[in-house]
C-alpha positions in Angstrom: -17.2 -37.0 -50.3 -16.5 -33.3 -49.6 -17.3 -31.9 -46.2 -17.8 -28.1 -45.9 -17.5 -25.7 -43.0 -18.4 -22.0 -42.8 -16.2 -20.0 -40.4 -16.3 -16.4 -39.2 -12.8 -15.1 -39.8 -13.1 -11.8 -37.8 -14.9 -12.3 -34.5 -15.6 -9.2 -32.5 -15.3 -5.5 -33.2 -11.7 -4.2 -33.7 -12.2 -0.9 -35.6 -9.1 -1.8 -37.6 -9.0 -3.6 -40.9 -5.4 -4.6 -40.3 -6.4 -6.4 -37.0 -9.3 -8.0 -38.8 -7.0 -9.3 -41.5 -4.5 -10.5 -39.0 -7.1 -12.5 -37.0 -8.5 -13.9 -40.3 -5.0 -15.1 -41.3 -4.6 -16.8 -37.9 -7.9 -18.6 -38.2 -7.2 -19.7 -41.8 -3.9 -21.1 -40.7 -5.5 -23.0 -37.8 -8.0 -24.7 -40.0 -5.4 -25.4 -42.7 -3.3 -27.2 -40.0 -6.3 -29.4 -39.2 -6.6 -30.5 -42.9 -9.2 -28.1 -44.1 -8.7 -26.2 -47.5 -9.9 -22.7 -47.9 -12.2 -22.5 -50.9 -13.4 -18.9 -50.7 -13.7 -15.8 -48.5 -16.8 -13.8 -48.6 -16.7 -10.2 -47.3 -19.4 -7.6 -46.9 -19.8 -5.1 -49.6 -19.5 -2.1 -47.2 -16.1 -3.2 -45.9 -17.4 -3.5 -42.3 -18.8 -6.7 -41.0 -18.1 -10.4 -40.8 -15.8 -12.1 -43.2 -16.7 -15.7 -43.7 -14.4 -18.5 -44.9 -15.7 -21.4 -46.8 -13.5 -24.5 -46.0 -13.7 -28.0 -47.3 -11.9 -31.3 -46.9 -12.3 -34.6 -48.7 -13.4 -37.5 -46.6 -13.0 -41.1 -47.7 -16.1 -43.3 -47.4 
């Protein structure tokens, strides 16, 4: 069975896309180390706002 989790990848306002991406990478690596796999990143169309990561992991019944 697959378990899914939605995670905000850039919490807070940084006014810098580089800082947003750096924070997103750190959060992705954190969840990956916990056994989650990144399926998709959704970003706002305007380039400003929350990026959301869709993670999943397979759980044995």
